[in-house]
VOTIKE-213995 format. One line per field, with one value per atom (N, C-alpha, C): atom name; x, y, z. Coordinates in nm, 4 decimals, always signed. Atoms other than C-alpha are relative to their C-alpha. Example, Ala and Ser with C-alpha at 12.3 -4.5 7.8 and 13.67 -1.06 7.14 Angstrom:
<recs>
torba	(N_CA_C_N_CA_C)
c1	(+0.0890_+1.2300_+0.0900_-0.0820_+1.3670_-0.0770)
c2	(-0.1190_-0.4500_+0.1200_-0.1190_-0.1060_+0.1090)
c3	(+0.0000_+0.7800_+0.0000_-0.0060_+0.7140_+0.0730)
</recs>
This chain:
<recs>
torba	(N_CA_C_N_CA_C_N_CA_C_N_CA_C_N_CA_C_N_CA_C_N_CA_C_N_CA_C_N_CA_C_N_CA_C_N_CA_C_N_CA_C_N_CA_C_N_CA_C_N_CA_C_N_CA_C_N_CA_C_N_CA_C_N_CA_C_N_CA_C_N_CA_C_N_CA_C_N_CA_C_N_CA_C_N_CA_C_N_CA_C_N_CA_C_N_CA_C_N_CA_C_N_CA_C_N_CA_C_N_CA_C_N_CA_C_N_CA_C_N_CA_C_N_CA_C_N_CA_C_N_CA_C_N_CA_C_N_CA_C_N_CA_C_N_CA_C_N_CA_C_N_CA_C_N_CA_C_N_CA_C_N_CA_C_N_CA_C_N_CA_C_N_CA_C_N_CA_C_N_CA_C_N_CA_C_N_CA_C_N_CA_C_N_CA_C_N_CA_C_N_CA_C_N_CA_C_N_CA_C_N_CA_C_N_CA_C_N_CA_C_N_CA_C_N_CA_C_N_CA_C_N_CA_C_N_CA_C_N_CA_C_N_CA_C_N_CA_C_N_CA_C_N_CA_C_N_CA_C_N_CA_C_N_CA_C_N_CA_C_N_CA_C_N_CA_C_N_CA_C_N_CA_C_N_CA_C_N_CA_C_N_CA_C_N_CA_C_N_CA_C_N_CA_C_N_CA_C_N_CA_C_N_CA_C_N_CA_C_N_CA_C_N_CA_C_N_CA_C_N_CA_C_N_CA_C_N_CA_C_N_CA_C_N_CA_C_N_CA_C_N_CA_C_N_CA_C_N_CA_C_N_CA_C_N_CA_C_N_CA_C_N_CA_C_N_CA_C_N_CA_C_N_CA_C_N_CA_C_N_CA_C_N_CA_C_N_CA_C_N_CA_C_N_CA_C_N_CA_C_N_CA_C_N_CA_C_N_CA_C_N_CA_C_N_CA_C_N_CA_C_N_CA_C_N_CA_C_N_CA_C_N_CA_C_N_CA_C_N_CA_C_N_CA_C_N_CA_C_N_CA_C_N_CA_C_N_CA_C_N_CA_C_N_CA_C_N_CA_C_N_CA_C_N_CA_C_N_CA_C_N_CA_C_N_CA_C_N_CA_C_N_CA_C_N_CA_C_N_CA_C_N_CA_C_N_CA_C_N_CA_C_N_CA_C_N_CA_C_N_CA_C_N_CA_C_N_CA_C_N_CA_C_N_CA_C_N_CA_C_N_CA_C_N_CA_C_N_CA_C_N_CA_C_N_CA_C_N_CA_C_N_CA_C_N_CA_C_N_CA_C_N_CA_C_N_CA_C_N_CA_C_N_CA_C_N_CA_C_N_CA_C_N_CA_C_N_CA_C_N_CA_C_N_CA_C_N_CA_C_N_CA_C_N_CA_C_N_CA_C_N_CA_C_N_CA_C_N_CA_C_N_CA_C_N_CA_C_N_CA_C_N_CA_C_N_CA_C_N_CA_C_N_CA_C_N_CA_C_N_CA_C_N_CA_C_N_CA_C_N_CA_C_N_CA_C_N_CA_C_N_CA_C_N_CA_C_N_CA_C_N_CA_C_N_CA_C_N_CA_C_N_CA_C_N_CA_C_N_CA_C_N_CA_C_N_CA_C_N_CA_C_N_CA_C_N_CA_C_N_CA_C_N_CA_C_N_CA_C_N_CA_C_N_CA_C_N_CA_C_N_CA_C_N_CA_C_N_CA_C_N_CA_C_N_CA_C_N_CA_C_N_CA_C_N_CA_C_N_CA_C_N_CA_C_N_CA_C_N_CA_C_N_CA_C_N_CA_C)
c1	(+0.1179_-0.2650_-0.1190_+0.0926_-0.5707_-0.0733_+0.0810_-0.8742_-0.0285_+0.0387_-0.8949_+0.1026_-0.1361_-0.6028_+0.1139_-0.0894_-0.3672_+0.1737_-0.1715_-0.0045_+0.1150_-0.1772_+0.3809_+0.0135_-0.0844_+0.3709_-0.1098_+0.0081_+0.2096_+0.0580_-0.0737_+0.5022_+0.1040_-0.1265_+0.6925_-0.0477_+0.0124_+0.4542_+0.0208_+0.0365_+0.3773_+0.1743_-0.0728_+0.7701_+0.0765_-0.0322_+0.8436_-0.0516_+0.0435_+0.6057_+0.0782_-0.0718_+0.7815_+0.1479_-0.1158_+1.1071_-0.0326_-0.0060_+0.9966_-0.0677_+0.0910_+0.7722_+0.1568_-0.1655_+1.1613_+0.0737_-0.0817_+1.3402_-0.1028_+0.0528_+1.0715_-0.0072_+0.0354_+1.0380_+0.1720_-0.1247_+1.4249_+0.0888_-0.1075_+1.5753_+0.0538_+0.0240_+1.4903_+0.1015_-0.1713_+1.8924_-0.0160_-0.0663_+1.9677_-0.0075_+0.1005_+1.7323_+0.0984_-0.1219_+1.9932_+0.0953_-0.1433_+2.2360_-0.0129_+0.0318_+2.1351_-0.1596_+0.1096_+1.8634_-0.0631_+0.0477_+1.9350_-0.0167_+0.0927_+1.9015_-0.1574_+0.1264_+1.6143_-0.1214_+0.0854_+1.4698_+0.0206_+0.0315_+1.5584_-0.0541_+0.1046_+1.3828_-0.1345_+0.1754_+1.0509_-0.0115_-0.0127_+1.1261_-0.0229_+0.0866_+1.0955_-0.1413_+0.2032_+0.7783_-0.0891_+0.1319_+0.6096_+0.0300_+0.0347_+0.7046_-0.0686_+0.1549_+0.4984_-0.1139_+0.1312_+0.2238_-0.0465_+0.0643_+0.2221_-0.0146_+0.0251_+0.3008_-0.0878_+0.1478_+0.0446_-0.1615_+0.1611_-0.2534_+0.0537_-0.0159_-0.1383_-0.0545_+0.0231_-0.1537_-0.2061_+0.1404_-0.5118_-0.0717_+0.0496_-0.5908_-0.0554_-0.0056_-0.5087_-0.0778_+0.1253_-0.7179_-0.1453_+0.1454_-1.0203_-0.1133_+0.0333_-1.0466_-0.0357_+0.0509_-1.2361_+0.2192_-0.1185_-0.9270_-0.0235_+0.0146_-1.0857_+0.1340_-0.0592_-0.9281_+0.1075_-0.1454_-0.5720_-0.0059_-0.0639_-0.5703_-0.0159_+0.0388_-0.7299_+0.0977_-0.0917_-0.5183_+0.1561_-0.1374_-0.1873_+0.0461_+0.0153_-0.2908_+0.0355_-0.0666_-0.2815_+0.0784_-0.1599_+0.0152_+0.0562_-0.1498_+0.2091_-0.0237_+0.0437_+0.0528_+0.0638_-0.0236_+0.1174_+0.1801_-0.1637_+0.4450_+0.0902_-0.0303_+0.5298_+0.0253_+0.0675_+0.3507_+0.1342_-0.1205_+0.6201_+0.1129_-0.1059_+0.9071_-0.0111_-0.0174_+0.8356_-0.0214_-0.0362_+0.7861_+0.1184_-0.0527_+1.0455_-0.0250_+0.0699_+0.9035_-0.0228_+0.1175_+0.6710_-0.1596_+0.1502_+0.3515_-0.1278_+0.0678_+0.0640_+0.0171_-0.0224_+0.1801_+0.1146_-0.0304_+0.4101_-0.0934_+0.1399_+0.0959_-0.0734_+0.0543_-0.1002_+0.0390_-0.0476_+0.1277_+0.0117_+0.0375_+0.1289_-0.1228_+0.1210_-0.2111_-0.0628_+0.0181_-0.2450_+0.0849_-0.1026_+0.0313_-0.1415_+0.0526_-0.1729_-0.0760_+0.1202_-0.4912_+0.0438_-0.0209_-0.3146_+0.0762_-0.0174_-0.1601_-0.0776_+0.0551_-0.4518_-0.0673_+0.0432_-0.5836_+0.0498_-0.0700_-0.3442_+0.0185_+0.0722_-0.3768_-0.0405_+0.1181_-0.7021_+0.0251_+0.0673_-0.6785_+0.1251_-0.1150_-0.3357_-0.0962_+0.0216_-0.4928_-0.1960_+0.1750_-0.8983_+0.1210_-0.0037_-0.6654_+0.0665_-0.0771_-0.4037_-0.1502_+0.1158_-0.8127_-0.1009_+0.0675_-0.9766_-0.0041_-0.0701_-0.8039_+0.0778_-0.0453_-0.7692_+0.0174_-0.0731_-0.6158_+0.0598_-0.1623_-0.2771_+0.0760_-0.1500_+0.0471_+0.0185_-0.0213_+0.1940_+0.0935_-0.0761_+0.4998_-0.1471_+0.0508_+0.1836_-0.0363_+0.0381_+0.0654_+0.0669_-0.1301_+0.3851_+0.0317_+0.0142_+0.4459_-0.1152_+0.0664_+0.1378_-0.0482_+0.0173_+0.1349_+0.1362_-0.0712_+0.4990_-0.0097_+0.0253_+0.3649_-0.0664_+0.0221_+0.1193_+0.0358_-0.0436_+0.2992_+0.0974_-0.0904_+0.5735_-0.1306_+0.1295_+0.2313_-0.0516_+0.0815_+0.0885_+0.1520_-0.1174_+0.4404_+0.0163_-0.0334_+0.4536_-0.1007_+0.0780_+0.1024_+0.0373_-0.0083_+0.2024_+0.0876_-0.1161_+0.4936_-0.0604_+0.0547_+0.2526_-0.0831_+0.1407_+0.0040_+0.1012_-0.0337_+0.2805_+0.0392_-0.0934_+0.4547_-0.1570_+0.1062_+0.1396_-0.0257_+0.0087_+0.0614_+0.1170_-0.1343_+0.4323_+0.0053_-0.0022_+0.3724_-0.0851_+0.0798_+0.0475_+0.0257_-0.0485_+0.1924_+0.1475_-0.1250_+0.5126_+0.0769_+0.0304_+0.6949_-0.0416_+0.0451_+0.5225_+0.0975_-0.1187_+0.8281_+0.0954_-0.1905_+1.2291_+0.0279_-0.1321_+1.5394_+0.0468_-0.0787_+1.6621_+0.1271_-0.1697_+2.0447_+0.0348_-0.0236_+2.0259_-0.1100_+0.0910_+1.7649_+0.0118_+0.0312_+1.8510_-0.0324_+0.0429_+1.8465_-0.1939_+0.1248_+1.5331_+0.0141_+0.0554_+1.3281_-0.0382_-0.0310_+1.2953_-0.1448_+0.0816_+0.9956_+0.0942_-0.0706_+1.3272_-0.0031_+0.0276_+1.3410_-0.1300_+0.1128_+0.9690_-0.0422_-0.0045_+1.0404_+0.0431_-0.1188_+1.2759_-0.0452_+0.1162_+1.0188_-0.0602_+0.1308_+0.7322_+0.0426_-0.0324_+0.9461_+0.0323_-0.0159_+1.0896_-0.1374_+0.1139_+0.7289_-0.0630_+0.0237_+0.6367_+0.0197_-0.0352_+0.8337_+0.0177_+0.0190_+0.7918_+0.1468_-0.2358_+1.2080_-0.0468_-0.0346_+1.1783_+0.0995_-0.1631_+1.5287_-0.0065_-0.0337_+1.4100_+0.0771_-0.0687_+1.6151_-0.1063_+0.1038_+1.2655_-0.1055_+0.0848_+0.9990_-0.1417_+0.1876_+0.6337_-0.0399_+0.0007_+0.5745_-0.1484_+0.1447_+0.2381_-0.0841_+0.0837_-0.0782_-0.0430_+0.0170_-0.1836_+0.1199_-0.1227_+0.1761_-0.0239_-0.0743_+0.2232_-0.1702_+0.1148_-0.1583_-0.0107_-0.0473_-0.0928_+0.1032_-0.1441_+0.2831_-0.1249_+0.0662_+0.0376_-0.0923_+0.0891_-0.1924_+0.0477_-0.0944_+0.1059_+0.0307_-0.0234_+0.2081_-0.0299_+0.1720_-0.0957_-0.0115_-0.0069_-0.1115_+0.0065_-0.1679_+0.2210_-0.0452_+0.0438_+0.1168_-0.0764_+0.0417_-0.1923_-0.0101_-0.0057_-0.1105_+0.0928_-0.0582_+0.1456_-0.0704_+0.0448_-0.0405_-0.1110_+0.0990_-0.3725_+0.0498_-0.0311_-0.2236_+0.0846_-0.0773_+0.0398_-0.0495_+0.0509_-0.1987_-0.1236_+0.0864_-0.3971_+0.0416_-0.0650_-0.1112_+0.0286_-0.0362_-0.0244_-0.1401_+0.0722_-0.3798_-0.0300_-0.0133_-0.3666_+0.1182_-0.1448_-0.0252_-0.0492_+0.1019_-0.2299_-0.0906_+0.1076_-0.5057_+0.0525_-0.0049_-0.3444_+0.0882_-0.0574_-0.0988_-0.0867_+0.0656_-0.3599_-0.1076_+0.1190_-0.5690_+0.0928_-0.0465_-0.2525_+0.0313_-0.0035_-0.3251_+0.0213_-0.1143_-0.1433_-0.1323_+0.1492_-0.3829_-0.0209_-0.0177_-0.5474_+0.0009_-0.0361_-0.3775_+0.1425_-0.1070_-0.0436_+0.0510_-0.0658_+0.0475_+0.0085)
c2	(+0.0484_-0.5840_+0.0189_-0.0373_-0.6416_-0.1044_+0.0956_-0.8303_-0.0523_+0.0646_-0.8731_+0.0406_-0.0389_-0.8722_-0.0320_+0.0894_-0.9186_+0.0584_-0.0233_-0.9074_-0.0322_+0.0476_-0.9258_+0.1013_-0.0881_-0.5970_-0.0470_+0.0546_-0.7151_-0.0407_+0.0423_-0.9225_+0.1210_-0.1873_-0.5460_+0.0786_-0.0652_-0.4016_+0.0140_+0.1022_-0.6251_+0.0152_+0.0175_-0.6491_+0.1569_-0.1472_-0.2573_+0.0099_-0.0379_-0.2291_-0.0992_+0.0992_-0.5641_+0.1190_-0.0642_-0.3635_+0.1302_-0.1437_-0.0170_-0.0670_+0.0556_-0.2192_-0.0466_+0.0532_-0.3940_+0.1312_-0.0843_-0.0806_+0.0839_-0.0984_+0.0830_-0.0439_+0.1441_-0.2842_+0.0169_+0.0250_-0.3154_+0.0800_-0.0566_-0.0252_+0.1067_-0.1656_+0.2304_-0.0171_-0.0670_+0.2284_+0.0881_-0.1453_+0.4933_+0.1044_-0.1078_+0.6942_+0.0512_+0.0131_+0.6312_+0.1109_-0.0693_+0.8554_+0.1363_-0.1068_+1.1488_+0.0389_-0.0756_+1.3940_+0.0102_+0.0730_+1.3139_-0.1251_+0.2036_+0.9251_+0.0397_-0.0783_+1.0482_-0.0205_-0.0452_+1.1997_-0.1195_+0.1051_+0.9342_-0.0986_+0.0935_+0.6999_+0.0540_-0.0934_+0.9198_-0.0492_+0.0181_+0.9123_-0.1337_+0.1967_+0.4821_+0.0417_-0.0420_+0.5831_+0.0683_-0.0439_+0.7610_-0.0388_+0.1401_+0.4467_-0.0933_+0.1013_+0.2688_+0.0247_-0.0026_+0.4736_+0.0906_-0.0226_+0.5853_-0.1860_+0.0444_+0.2358_-0.0883_+0.0683_+0.0836_+0.0580_-0.0981_+0.3346_-0.0865_+0.0855_+0.1363_-0.0913_+0.2134_-0.2324_+0.0421_+0.0219_-0.1109_+0.0761_-0.0744_+0.0896_-0.0916_+0.1140_-0.1895_-0.1190_+0.1478_-0.4712_+0.0081_-0.0133_-0.2779_-0.0077_+0.0018_-0.2549_+0.1568_-0.2157_+0.0920_+0.0587_-0.0055_+0.2733_+0.1151_-0.1630_+0.5969_-0.0556_+0.0454_+0.4179_-0.0466_-0.0183_+0.3307_+0.1299_-0.1289_+0.6755_+0.1134_-0.1072_+0.8553_-0.0172_+0.0345_+0.6673_+0.0798_-0.0558_+0.7543_+0.0844_-0.0714_+1.0724_+0.0753_-0.0598_+1.1351_-0.0422_+0.0836_+0.9066_+0.1424_-0.0820_+1.1525_+0.1354_-0.1184_+1.4779_+0.0081_+0.0220_+1.3384_-0.0414_-0.0157_+1.2569_+0.1475_-0.0852_+1.6042_+0.0301_-0.0274_+1.6998_+0.0253_+0.0953_+1.5074_+0.0274_-0.1012_+1.6568_+0.0879_-0.1668_+1.9624_+0.0092_-0.0088_+1.9094_-0.0226_+0.0562_+1.7363_-0.1646_+0.2169_+1.3352_+0.0203_+0.0019_+1.4264_+0.0069_-0.0387_+1.4431_-0.0434_+0.0294_+1.4557_-0.0909_+0.0229_+1.4514_-0.1402_+0.1222_+1.1205_-0.0900_+0.0197_+1.0021_-0.0354_+0.0104_+1.0434_-0.0192_+0.0556_+0.9298_-0.1694_+0.1220_+0.6124_-0.1029_+0.0564_+0.5541_+0.0336_-0.0090_+0.6934_-0.1394_+0.1266_+0.4126_-0.1276_+0.1059_+0.1640_-0.0422_+0.0779_+0.1826_+0.0026_+0.0531_+0.2492_-0.1576_+0.1829_-0.1357_-0.0923_+0.0825_-0.2454_+0.0052_-0.0311_-0.1158_-0.0360_+0.1610_-0.2947_-0.1011_+0.1881_-0.5958_-0.0714_+0.0150_-0.5855_-0.0541_+0.0157_-0.5848_-0.1367_+0.1592_-0.8569_-0.1060_+0.1358_-1.0719_-0.0259_+0.0234_-1.0553_-0.0408_+0.0551_-1.0494_-0.2410_+0.1737_-1.4191_-0.0972_+0.0461_-1.5535_-0.0226_+0.0003_-1.5090_+0.0117_+0.0479_-1.5592_-0.1746_+0.1173_-1.9084_-0.0708_+0.0099_-1.8704_+0.1051_-0.0758_-1.6637_-0.0646_+0.0076_-1.6505_-0.0087_+0.0245_-1.8587_+0.1343_+0.0025_-1.6355_+0.2003_-0.0922_-1.2879_-0.0833_+0.0192_-1.4918_-0.0275_-0.0276_-1.5235_+0.0933_-0.1397_-1.1645_+0.0440_-0.0794_-1.0836_-0.0105_+0.0365_-1.2722_+0.0413_-0.1012_-1.1337_+0.0890_-0.1586_-0.8387_+0.0255_-0.0189_-0.8886_-0.0488_+0.0217_-1.0951_+0.1505_-0.1451_-0.7810_+0.1115_-0.0994_-0.5418_-0.0231_+0.0670_-0.7352_+0.0445_-0.1372_-0.6287_+0.0920_-0.2035_-0.2760_-0.0380_-0.0763_-0.3070_+0.0144_-0.0268_-0.4000_+0.0688_-0.0432_-0.2378_+0.1406_-0.0974_+0.0692_+0.0363_-0.0060_-0.0363_+0.0093_-0.0621_-0.0832_+0.0554_-0.1120_+0.2215_+0.0857_-0.0153_+0.3829_+0.0044_+0.0563_+0.2044_+0.0365_-0.0564_+0.3015_+0.1482_-0.1481_+0.6712_+0.0827_+0.0127_+0.6657_-0.0860_+0.0155_+0.5053_-0.0688_-0.0709_+0.5731_-0.1662_+0.0516_+0.2230_-0.1512_+0.0949_-0.0154_-0.1276_+0.1021_-0.1975_+0.0169_-0.0106_-0.2392_-0.0469_+0.0575_-0.2654_-0.0742_+0.1142_-0.5633_+0.0076_+0.0092_-0.5505_+0.1273_-0.1589_-0.1359_+0.0912_-0.0377_-0.0610_+0.0952_-0.1512_+0.3099_+0.0388_-0.0812_+0.4179_+0.0087_-0.0356_+0.5882_-0.1152_+0.1592_+0.3341_+0.0841_-0.0276_+0.4172_-0.1251_+0.0543_+0.3157_-0.1036_+0.1015_+0.1485_-0.0731_+0.1035_-0.0903_-0.0966_+0.0544_-0.1091_-0.1921_+0.0432_-0.2546_-0.1302_+0.1292_-0.5272_-0.1042_+0.0706_-0.6256_-0.0813_+0.0734_-0.6911_-0.1014_+0.0254_-0.8157_-0.2074_+0.1087_-1.0788_-0.1146_+0.0530_-1.1413_-0.0868_+0.0697_-1.1897_-0.1227_+0.0936_-1.4819_-0.0897_+0.0129_-1.5876_-0.0611_+0.0622_-1.6513_+0.1208_-0.0478_-1.4470_+0.0144_-0.0238_-1.3102_+0.0020_-0.0159_-1.1934_+0.1886_-0.1699_-0.8105_+0.0977_-0.1400_-0.6340_-0.0508_+0.0930_-0.7459_+0.1477_-0.0134_-0.6284_-0.0261_+0.0749_-0.5595_+0.0364_+0.0143_-0.4302_-0.0431_+0.1251_-0.5863_+0.0346_-0.0115_-0.4731_+0.0192_+0.0373_-0.5069_-0.0861_+0.1664_-0.8613_-0.0551_+0.0244_-0.8927_+0.0226_-0.0382_-0.7487_-0.0559_+0.1065_-0.9390_-0.1266_+0.1165_-1.2481_-0.0146_+0.0147_-1.1960_+0.0441_+0.0006_-1.0715_-0.1247_+0.1396_-1.4202_-0.0672_+0.0672_-1.5956_+0.0469_-0.0425_-1.3847_-0.0568_+0.0234_-1.4393_-0.1484_+0.1242_-1.8033_-0.0712_+0.0313_-1.8550_+0.0903_-0.0108_-1.6421_-0.0707_+0.1521_-1.8968_-0.1125_+0.1785_-2.1921_-0.0010_+0.0117_-2.0528_+0.0790_-0.0445_-1.8667_-0.0992_+0.1343_-2.1642_-0.0599_+0.1230_-2.3947_+0.0366_-0.0712_-2.1290_+0.0389_-0.0032_-2.0916_-0.1240_+0.1376_-2.4758_-0.0647_+0.0037_-2.5208_+0.0426_-0.0977_-2.2245_-0.0947_+0.0683_-2.4356_-0.1673_+0.1244_-2.7767_-0.0173_+0.0306_-2.6784_+0.0427_-0.0140_-2.5308_-0.0782_+0.1437_-2.8323_-0.0830_+0.1470_-3.0607_+0.0388_-0.0604_-2.8049_-0.0280_+0.0269_-2.8182_+0.1052_-0.0930_-2.5105_+0.1705_-0.0861_-2.1790_+0.0802_-0.0748_-1.8980_+0.1006_-0.0554_-1.6874_+0.1570_-0.1912_-1.3456_-0.0713_-0.0159_-1.5151_+0.0446_-0.0859_-1.3789_+0.0942)
c3	(-0.0321_-1.8993_-0.1549_+0.1110_-2.1785_-0.0420_-0.0451_-2.1139_-0.2183_+0.1209_-2.5711_-0.0718_+0.1016_-2.7996_+0.0409_-0.0163_-2.5927_-0.0691_+0.0696_-2.7706_+0.0462_-0.0938_-2.7034_+0.0932_-0.1229_-2.5299_+0.1237_-0.1005_-2.2388_+0.0873_-0.0939_-2.0902_+0.0621_+0.0036_-2.1563_+0.0874_-0.0684_-1.9558_+0.1501_-0.1327_-1.6858_+0.0749_-0.0707_-1.6651_+0.0430_-0.0252_-1.6681_+0.1229_-0.1572_-1.4019_+0.1792_-0.0735_-1.1929_+0.0197_-0.0631_-1.1878_+0.0253_-0.1270_-1.0340_+0.0786_-0.0872_-0.8127_+0.0917_-0.0573_-0.7318_+0.0487_-0.0481_-0.7180_+0.1101_-0.1574_-0.4442_+0.1142_-0.1109_-0.2295_+0.0558_+0.0076_-0.2844_+0.0479_+0.0020_-0.3040_+0.0956_-0.0554_-0.0182_+0.0942_-0.1189_+0.1782_-0.0815_+0.0540_-0.0821_+0.0431_+0.0003_+0.0854_+0.1886_-0.1382_+0.3917_-0.0129_+0.0121_+0.2187_-0.0584_+0.0758_+0.1217_-0.0280_+0.1175_-0.0486_-0.1164_+0.1295_-0.3830_+0.0101_-0.0579_-0.3149_-0.0032_+0.0186_-0.2049_-0.0856_+0.1308_-0.4623_-0.0947_+0.0904_-0.6960_+0.0728_-0.0262_-0.5061_-0.0007_+0.0640_-0.5717_-0.0992_+0.1429_-0.8689_-0.0168_+0.0178_-0.9116_+0.0696_-0.0855_-0.6750_-0.1272_+0.0485_-0.9335_-0.1680_+0.1132_-1.2252_+0.0727_-0.0508_-0.9918_-0.0591_-0.0196_-0.9831_-0.1501_+0.1614_-1.3761_-0.0089_+0.0633_-1.5039_+0.0454_-0.0191_-1.2537_-0.0935_-0.0167_-1.3695_-0.2025_+0.1324_-1.7300_-0.0133_+0.0260_-1.6413_+0.0127_-0.1021_-1.4670_-0.1301_+0.1387_-1.8212_-0.0550_+0.0852_-2.0225_+0.0381_+0.0428_-1.8794_+0.0050_-0.0254_-1.8781_+0.1572_-0.0890_-1.5487_+0.0436_-0.0752_-1.3323_+0.0882_-0.0340_-1.3688_+0.1084_-0.1394_-1.0756_+0.1094_-0.1395_-0.8132_+0.0117_+0.0114_-0.9158_-0.0142_+0.0940_-1.0942_+0.1454_-0.1022_-0.7811_+0.1033_-0.1393_-0.4895_-0.0972_+0.0567_-0.7148_-0.0295_+0.0684_-0.8079_+0.1627_-0.0411_-0.4340_+0.0886_-0.1055_-0.2818_-0.1268_+0.0346_-0.5349_+0.0443_-0.1287_-0.3503_+0.1083_-0.1445_-0.0444_+0.0517_-0.0161_-0.1320_+0.0052_+0.0301_-0.2482_+0.1456_-0.0971_+0.0831_+0.1498_-0.0866_+0.2459_+0.0255_+0.0932_+0.0649_+0.0889_-0.0361_+0.1610_+0.1725_-0.1347_+0.5197_+0.0549_-0.1253_+0.6045_+0.0640_-0.0090_+0.6089_+0.1515_-0.0821_+0.9482_+0.0070_-0.0047_+1.0970_-0.1075_+0.1175_+0.9119_-0.1793_+0.0881_+0.6089_-0.0312_-0.0582_+0.6848_-0.0518_-0.0062_+0.7424_-0.0919_+0.1511_+0.4158_-0.0154_+0.1117_+0.2134_+0.0390_+0.0027_+0.3759_-0.0001_+0.0221_+0.3771_-0.1424_+0.1456_+0.0366_-0.1290_+0.0315_-0.0210_-0.0133_-0.0388_+0.1248_-0.1095_+0.1034_-0.0804_-0.1879_+0.1606_-0.4087_-0.0185_-0.0003_-0.3661_-0.0093_+0.0324_-0.2839_-0.1232_+0.1219_-0.6199_-0.0840_+0.0660_-0.7906_-0.0120_-0.0520_-0.6102_-0.0397_+0.0615_-0.6979_-0.1447_+0.1265_-1.0344_-0.1019_+0.0475_-1.1134_+0.1151_-0.0375_-0.8714_-0.0933_+0.0243_-1.0878_-0.1225_+0.1076_-1.3915_+0.0332_+0.0420_-1.3138_+0.0356_-0.0475_-1.1276_-0.1560_+0.1430_-1.4588_-0.0848_+0.0864_-1.6958_-0.0574_-0.0357_-1.8160_-0.1141_+0.1556_-2.1984_+0.0400_-0.0210_-2.1573_+0.0438_-0.1065_-2.1536_+0.1124_-0.0966_-1.8969_+0.1016_-0.0359_-1.8533_+0.0476_-0.0093_-1.8244_+0.1470_-0.1537_-1.5085_+0.0801_-0.1167_-1.3477_+0.0288_-0.0431_-1.3744_+0.0785_-0.0599_-1.2410_+0.1659_-0.1717_-0.9373_+0.0844_-0.0240_-0.9118_+0.0762_-0.0097_-0.8801_+0.1199_-0.1034_-0.6318_+0.1726_-0.1421_-0.3758_+0.0396_-0.0288_-0.3937_+0.0727_-0.0938_-0.3359_+0.1606_-0.1169_-0.0710_+0.0912_-0.0886_+0.1411_-0.0247_-0.0121_+0.0749_-0.0099_-0.0465_+0.1613_+0.1603_-0.1760_+0.5190_+0.0024_-0.0351_+0.5270_+0.0296_-0.0776_+0.5430_+0.0338_-0.0988_+0.7619_+0.1370_-0.1088_+0.9692_+0.0928_+0.0386_+0.8879_+0.0620_-0.0570_+0.9884_+0.1673_-0.1764_+1.3355_+0.0885_-0.0712_+1.4180_+0.0288_-0.0294_+1.3468_+0.0731_-0.0368_+1.4693_+0.2309_-0.1760_+1.8290_+0.0503_+0.0579_+1.8060_+0.2205_-0.0941_+1.9751_-0.0184_+0.0528_+1.8256_-0.0329_+0.0525_+1.6649_+0.0698_-0.0979_+1.8668_-0.0996_+0.0511_+1.7123_+0.1013_-0.0999_+1.9018_-0.0079_+0.0324_+1.7908_-0.0409_+0.0553_+1.7587_+0.1895_-0.0972_+2.0743_-0.0027_+0.0139_+2.1636_-0.1182_+0.1532_+1.7568_-0.0197_+0.0198_+1.6051_-0.0328_+0.1638_+1.4033_-0.0831_+0.1093_+1.0984_-0.0802_+0.1007_+0.7930_-0.0577_+0.0866_+0.6244_+0.0577_-0.0194_+0.8900_-0.0278_+0.0355_+0.8016_-0.1160_+0.1131_+0.5090_-0.0072_-0.0021_+0.5484_+0.1315_-0.1200_+0.8795_-0.1022_+0.0107_+0.6620_-0.0861_+0.1362_+0.3706_+0.0644_-0.0857_+0.6721_-0.0068_-0.0907_+0.7953_-0.0751_+0.0991_+0.4811_-0.0471_+0.0453_+0.3662_+0.0959_-0.1470_+0.7335_+0.0125_-0.0039_+0.8083_+0.1298_-0.1010_+1.1205_+0.0939_-0.0316_+1.2004_+0.1316_-0.1626_+1.5299_+0.0398_+0.0075_+1.4334_+0.0823_+0.0149_+1.4211_+0.1110_-0.0953_+1.7393_-0.0878_+0.0197_+1.6788_+0.1727_-0.1736_+2.0955_+0.0596_-0.0526_+2.0885_-0.0767_+0.0992_+2.0305_-0.1267_+0.0853_+1.7425_-0.1223_+0.0331_+1.5801_-0.0088_-0.0280_+1.6587_-0.0605_+0.0722_+1.5285_-0.1321_+0.1594_+1.1952_-0.0480_+0.0624_+1.1343_+0.0490_-0.0084_+1.2713_-0.0931_+0.1311_+0.9598_-0.1281_+0.1147_+0.7118_-0.0289_+0.0210_+0.7531_-0.0313_+0.0071_+0.7596_-0.1386_+0.0737_+0.4466_-0.0987_+0.0719_+0.2738_-0.0644_-0.0088_+0.3548_-0.1377_+0.0653_+0.1877_-0.1445_+0.1722_-0.1522_-0.0388_+0.0212_-0.1564_-0.0617_+0.0380_-0.2107_-0.0411_+0.1107_-0.3584_-0.0932_+0.0745_-0.6193_-0.0550_+0.0338_-0.6709_-0.0995_+0.0519_-0.7569_-0.1225_+0.1227_-0.9864_-0.0864_+0.0971_-1.1631_-0.1187_+0.0339_-1.1839_-0.0954_+0.0586_-1.2929_-0.1273_+0.1161_-1.5617_-0.0702_+0.1170_-1.7328_-0.0603_+0.0671_-1.7306_-0.0976_+0.1258_-1.9145_-0.0897_+0.1472_-2.1594_-0.1241_+0.0530_-2.2084_-0.0226_+0.0051_-2.2061_-0.1543_+0.0934_-2.4394_-0.1703_+0.1262_-2.7013_-0.0856_+0.0984_-2.8684_+0.1234_-0.0189_-2.8311_+0.0806_-0.0082_-2.5640_-0.1657_+0.1482_-2.8673_-0.0189_-0.0357_-2.7414_+0.0122_-0.0028_-2.7954_-0.0918_+0.0653_-3.1103_-0.0042)
</recs>
């Protein structure tokens, strides 16, 4: 994403970032199959960090928040891996991930809302990336809550099993899409209110961003001219 000039490379950069985000948000089951797969999953997270920082830089937004939180996230991820993924290291990684995803969402949504003339594909890719990051953000918030207060969430299908962070990735996106399967349940007051907040945020995101995209596309077609950076 770049404020001026643009060029055909922007959809490729957005597409690459989206690919890494999809791998991280929906590829988490591989971490259940041993340390080698967990390392590969972390490589995808590195891809998210690096490609996300590049996106912010090319949009000429302030790069410091994304760069700093991204570096902290990678450092905390290394610390977590070295300590076995428990205690303060794990909580610090979740907190850094939440901060990093917030910085990226801010930049992506600024791009979606402030660009009146740009490629339709750019706007769609940016909106999809922001939506997936929103689900990832709530995942980290839920994980922080469960780490600080174990038992905030329960698995109603396997109530005796140890509750893992991978279940919260699934729960977050099910809540974001307001599916409500009921197999993972929020039981504490904070877990319930945060879950409700995610459901509302997901609904508002879809209604407001879709309205923005429709307005942008309609404006472009009415003008009958391609955006200035379409070449």
